[in-house]
N, C-alpha and C positions, 0 to 999 in steps of 0.2 A: 272109210267114208268116201263116197263118190258123189260129186256134184258137178254141175255144169258151171263154167266160169261166168256165163251170163244166162239169164233166164230166157232171153229171146234175142234174136238178131237186132243189133242196134242199141241194146242196153249197155250201160257202162260196165267196164270191168270192175272187179272188187277194188275198193279204195286202198287197202293195204296190200303190198306185194306179198304173195304167198308162193312158196315153192310147190310146183305141180309137175306131174307127168302128163303128157298128152297121149292117150291110149286109143288104139283102134277098137271100136266096139265089136268088130268082126273077128280080128285075129288075136287080140290081146297084146299085140306088139306096141311099142312106144316110139314116139319121135326121138331121134338120137342124133347128136352131133358127133360124127365119127372121130374117134381118137381125141376128142376135145379140141379139134383144130379150129381156131378162131380167125382164120384167114377169111377176109371178105370173099364171098362166092362159094364157100364150102357148102355142098348140098346136104340137106337133112335127109336121113334115111329112116326106115323102120327096122327096129331090132327088138329081141326079147326084152321085156321090162326087167330091169335090175334095180332094186330099191336103193342100192348104194352107189349107183353110177351117176356122177356129176354131169355126164354127157346127156342125161335125160331129165335134168332139173331145169324147168322153165319158170318164168315169172310173168304174170300179167303186169304190164307197165303202163305208163301214161298214154292216154289216147288209144287204148286198146291195142297197144303193141304187145307182142309176145317176145320175151327176151331170154337169152341164155349167155352166160359169161359176158354180160354187158353189150351184146350184139342183138339185133332184132331179126326175127324171122321175116323174110323178104321174098316177094315174088319178083324174081330177077328181071331186069330190063325196065321196070317201072312203068310199063305200058298197060298193065292189067289185061293181059291177053291169055286166052285159053292155051294151055300147054306150057306156059312159063314155068321154069324150074323154081323150086322152093329151096332157099339157102339162107345163110346168115349174111348180114351186112351191117355196117355202122348205122345206128338209128338216125333217121333224118325226118321222121314225121310224115313221110309220103303215104299216099293211099295204098301203095303196095306193101306197107308194113302195118296195116290196120286189120285186125282179125276179130271176129265175134263168133263165139261158140254158142249156138242156140240150143234150146231144150230138145230140138229134133236131132241133135248130134252133128249137124252141119257146121263147119267152120268157114264162115263167109269172109271174103276178102274185100277190104275197102268199104266205101260208102254204098257201093252197089251190092245187091244180094245175088247177083247172077253168076258169080264165080266162087268156087269153094276149094278148100284143100282136098286133094285127091291122091290116093295111092295109085301111081301110074300103072295102067294096065291091069288093075285089080290083082297085082302081084301080092301073094300072101306069105312070101318067104322073107327071111332076114335079108336086109340090104335093099329092100324095095325102095324105089325113089319116089319123091313127092313132087307133084305139079299142081297148078291151079287148073280147074276145069269147070265147065258149066255145071251148076248145081243140078243134080238129078236125083239125089237121095239114095243112091246105090250104096251097097255095103262098103265099098272102098272110099266112101266119103263120110262115114260115121265115126265120130270121136267122142271122147269124154276127157274131162280134166280131173285127174286124181290128186287129192290133197295129201296122200300118204307119203310124202317125200320128207 
């Protein structure tokens, strides 16, 4: 079953935390925390989706945070700038840790809708890095939340 985590940008995340994978609509690859490394600043990458991999199990948390192993998906630096790396960090409720996944497949950052999760350089291979970039609706910015975890 495939569903978006939110019906539209700005809508609240589901009330109960559910284990999900965040999958690229273009490549079918999933957000992955390499080697399950929970050190603050560990970059998230795209890898083949593996149903049994805990490194790809995320939960929508309080205030539209996206969490893995108790850490939040974070746009590094906290400044909400185009090109900021996407990694994990201790959850702090900052705008750089708030994500909404719209029915259009765009995962928007913070209260603004001008920055989105982006596969850097439209790299379609395993190990592709994630950044935040101006929302343009390109293939490298289209994701879905899979509940089959």
